N, C-alpha and C positions, 0 to 999 in steps of 0.2 A: 533160717539156716542158711548158710552162705556156701555154697557148694564149690570147688573147683572145676574149670572145664577140664574134661578129660581130654587127652591127647586124639587127635582126631576124630572129633566127633561133630556131628552136625548140630547148630544150635537153631531152637524153634523158640520165638517169645509167645507165650500164651498168659492173657489175662495178669500180665503184669510180673509172670514167672517166665525164667527161663528153663526149658527141656533140652536136654543132651542126648543126644541117639549116637554111640559108639559105632565108627564104622570100620574100625579094626577088622579086617579078615574078609570084609564086603565087598570092598572098594580098591580100585589097583591103584595107589597112591601114585605110582611111577607114571603110570598111563594119564591120570587124572592130572597131575602136575604139566606133563608135556600138553595135552587138550588146552589148560589154561593159557600157556605161554603162547601157542599158536593163535589163541583168539585174542590174547590180550596184543599179540605183536598185530595183528588183523585191524583191531580197534582201534589202536594208536596211530597208525597210519592213515585210516578213514578220518579220524578227528585232526590229524596234521592237515589234511586234505581242505577239510571245511575250515579251520585255523587259516591256512595260507588264503583262500577265497575270501573269508570276512575280513580279512587285513588288507586285501587289495582296495588302493582306494578307487581305482576304475570301476570294478565291479559294483561299489558301495555307490557311485553315483550314476551307473545307468541300469541296476538292478530294480524291480519294480520291489516295494516296501514291504508287503506278503513274502515275496522269494525271500527276501534277506532274513526275515524272521523266522521264516521256516528252517532255514541253514543255521541261524542261532541256535535254534530249538534242538536241531538234529546236534550240533554241538556239544550241548549241554548234557544231553542224553549220552551221546559218547564217552564225555567226560566223567559221568557218572558211572557208564559202566566200567572204564578203564579205573575207576577207582576200586570198584566192587570187585574186577578180576584181580587186583593188586591185593587186595584184602586177602581174596579166598588162597591165591599163591602164596601168601605171608602164613596163611594159617597151616597149608600144606607141607611148610618147611620145618613144622615143630615138631 
């Protein structure tokens, strides 16, 4: 049986199934949109900082390889966080 995801519902994947939990009336969606927007802005700024650092040839030439790898991993994690936050923001607009 294919069920349509209700508006303003949390989704949990369990054993090959998706479980929806209605959040209407339980969550202040305006406050949650604002919180996500602030977190998204902050995370994008931090990601931008790492991307600038990693595109700096001087840094790449002088930094130890383990520092460069650590910064690349951090940038990757930040990019994933940005993507997840954008998805959450999109779902809250529905």
